C-alpha positions in Angstrom: 95.9 86.9 87.7 92.4 85.5 88.0 90.9 83.0 85.6 87.7 85.0 85.9 88.7 88.6 85.1 86.1 91.2 86.1 83.5 88.5 87.0 82.5 89.4 90.5 83.5 90.9 93.9 82.8 90.0 97.5 83.4 91.8 100.8 85.0 90.0 103.8 85.3 91.5 107.2 88.0 89.8 109.2 87.2 89.9 112.9 89.0 88.8 116.0 87.9 89.2 119.6 91.1 90.6 121.2 92.8 93.8 120.3 95.9 95.5 121.8 94.7 99.1 122.2 91.0 98.5 122.9 90.1 95.0 124.1 86.9 93.5 122.6 86.3 96.7 120.7 84.2 95.0 118.0 81.6 94.1 120.6 81.3 97.5 122.2 77.7 98.7 121.8 77.0 101.9 123.7 75.1 103.1 120.6 72.8 100.1 120.8 74.7 98.3 118.1 78.1 96.7 118.2 81.0 98.3 116.3 81.0 95.2 114.1 77.3 95.6 113.3 77.8 99.2 112.4 80.6 98.2 110.0 78.7 95.3 108.5 75.6 97.5 107.8 77.7 100.3 106.4 79.5 97.9 104.0 76.3 96.2 103.0 75.3 99.5 101.3 77.9 98.9 98.5 76.3 98.1 95.1 79.1 96.3 93.3 79.8 93.3 95.6 77.8 90.1 95.3 77.7 89.7 99.1 79.4 90.2 102.4 80.5 88.1 105.3 82.4 88.2 108.6 85.4 85.8 108.9 86.3 84.9 112.5 87.7 82.1 114.6 85.8 83.1 117.8 82.4 81.9 118.6 81.5 85.1 120.5 82.1 87.1 117.4 80.1 84.6 115.3 77.2 84.8 117.8 77.1 88.5 117.5 77.0 88.4 113.7 74.1 85.8 113.8 72.3 88.1 116.3 72.2 91.0 113.9 71.4 88.7 110.9 74.7 88.8 109.2 76.6 86.0 107.4 79.6 84.6 109.2 82.2 82.1 108.2 84.5 80.3 110.7 88.2 80.3 109.9 91.1 78.6 111.4 93.1 80.7 114.0 95.2 83.0 111.8 98.0 85.5 112.4 96.4 88.4 110.5 93.2 89.7 109.0 94.7 89.1 105.5 95.0 85.4 106.4 91.4 85.2 107.3 90.2 86.9 104.1 92.4 84.6 102.1 90.8 81.5 103.7 87.5 82.7 102.4 89.0 83.4 99.0 90.3 79.9 98.6 86.8 78.5 98.7 85.4 81.1 96.2 86.8 80.3 92.7 83.8 82.2 91.2 85.2 85.5 92.5 87.8 87.9 90.9 88.0 90.7 93.5 88.0 90.2 97.2 87.5 93.3 99.4 88.9 93.4 102.9 87.0 95.8 105.2 88.4 96.2 108.7 85.8 95.4 111.4 86.7 98.6 113.3 85.6 100.9 110.5 82.0 101.6 111.5 81.8 104.7 109.4 83.1 103.2 106.2 81.2 104.7 103.3 79.5 102.2 100.9 80.5 104.3 97.8 84.1 104.0 99.0 83.9 100.2 98.8 82.5 100.5 95.3 85.3 102.9 94.4 88.1 100.6 95.5 86.5 97.8 93.4 86.3 100.1 90.5 90.0 100.9 90.7 90.8 97.2 90.0 88.1 97.0 87.3 89.6 100.0 85.5 93.2 98.6 85.9 93.2 95.0 84.8 96.9 94.5 85.5 96.7 95.8 89.1 96.6 93.3 91.9 95.7 95.5 94.9 94.0 98.8 95.6 93.1 100.8 98.7 91.9 104.3 99.7 93.0 107.4 101.4 91.5 110.7 102.5 93.1 114.1 103.1 94.5 115.1 106.5 93.8 118.7 107.4 94.9 118.8 111.0 98.4 118.5 112.6 97.0 116.4 115.4 95.8 113.8 112.9 99.2 113.8 111.2 101.0 113.2 114.5 98.6 110.5 115.8 100.2 107.1 115.5 96.7 105.5 115.4 96.2 107.4 112.1 98.0 105.5 109.4 99.5 107.8 106.7 100.2 107.0 103.1 102.1 108.8 100.3 101.7 107.9 96.7 103.1 109.0 93.3 101.3 110.9 90.5 99.9 107.6 89.1 98.3 106.8 92.5 100.9 104.0 93.3 101.6 103.8 97.1 105.2 104.7 98.0 104.9 104.0 101.7 102.6 103.6 104.7 103.5 104.7 108.2 102.2 105.6 111.7 104.7 108.5 111.7 104.0 111.9 110.1 104.3 111.3 106.4 105.7 113.4 104.7 107.3 115.2 107.7 107.5 118.9 107.0 110.6 120.8 108.2 108.5 123.8 109.0 104.8 123.6 110.1 103.1 126.2 107.9 99.3 126.1 108.1 99.2 126.5 104.4 100.5 123.0 104.0 97.3 121.6 105.5 95.1 123.4 102.9 96.8 122.6 99.6 94.8 121.2 96.7 95.5 118.4 96.1 96.3 117.6 99.7 99.9 116.9 100.8 99.0 114.6 103.7 96.7 111.6 103.5 95.2 109.2 106.0 94.9 105.6 104.9 91.4 104.1 105.0 91.2 100.5 106.2 89.7 98.9 103.0 91.6 96.8 100.5 90.6 95.2 97.2 92.7 92.2 95.9 92.7 90.0 92.9 91.7 86.6 94.4 94.8 84.7 93.2 97.2 87.5 94.4 95.5 87.5 97.9 95.9 83.7 98.2 99.6 84.0 97.3 100.1 87.0 99.6 98.8 85.1 102.6 101.6 82.5 102.1 104.3 85.2 101.9 106.3 85.6 105.2 106.0 88.9 107.0 108.5 91.5 105.8 110.9 93.6 107.9 108.9 96.8 107.3 105.6 95.1 108.3 107.1 93.9 111.6 108.5 97.4 112.4 105.3 99.4 111.6 102.8 96.7 112.3 101.1 97.3 108.9 100.4 94.3 106.7 100.2 96.4 103.5 104.0 97.0 103.7 104.4 93.3 103.0 103.1 94.0 99.5 105.4 96.9 98.8 108.5 95.2 100.2 107.7 92.2 97.9 107.9 94.6 94.9 104.2 94.9 94.0 102.1 98.0 93.5 99.2 99.2 95.6 96.9 101.7 93.8 95.5 104.4 96.0 92.2 106.2 95.4 91.4 109.4 97.2 88.0 109.9 98.7 86.4 112.6 100.8 85.8 110.5 103.9 87.2 112.3 107.0 86.4 109.5 109.4 88.6 107.2 111.5 88.6 103.6 112.6 88.2 102.5 116.2 91.6 101.9 117.7 91.5 103.6 121.2 89.0 104.4 123.9 89.1 108.0 122.7 88.2 106.9 119.1 85.2 105.0 120.4 84.0 107.8 122.6 84.2 110.2 119.7 82.2 107.8 117.5 79.5 107.4 120.2 79.2 111.2 120.5 78.8 111.5 116.8 76.2 108.8 116.6 74.2 110.5 119.4 74.1 113.9 117.8 
């Protein structure tokens, strides 16, 4: 869809101050660095993107980014992270691929960002890609903070949900250890064609998105494909106090 196919990619981290489950989570810094700084530094290790920035409408977030030496762009108040990323994309006609990395993913692996970009580079007709990692514990499958995804043999996403997906009738431990895995956690990173992202931000929220609270369902409900790449990244975003405590413990070991 872009006029500049395969020309370049760029990472945008949409960041807002408030969050429902864990207020001001991006500014928590019991490790000595804020969650946002951890995410920014992890994403900066990717080799494919031309650069990275944080998109926010709050000066306190902007001040934090400047404090740790990152690049920040102020956006208008927006309803979603996708809207913020699209605002950056509108000003960057030189880009083909825009990568949305969630600010609460401090353990995002740099190679994973390169991987999601590579998916679009390898599939010129694709408009969007994301990542998933195997789930090997029933507790993770049941956790509504862990978003699940199922996809077909071609890697096209069929559905995303906070509910167990797929939901087994009988819980046999062998189901957790199949290869390839049966259950997958969605990782909060997306790659978009620039033109598609700008169009998507103008599309009204769909019924499924409103029910699940997952923006990616807007794409599926509109009839577009999302390609899913599987990576070995058994980490989780920061959604709850428990998530953050587990992250702090891991950083201190």
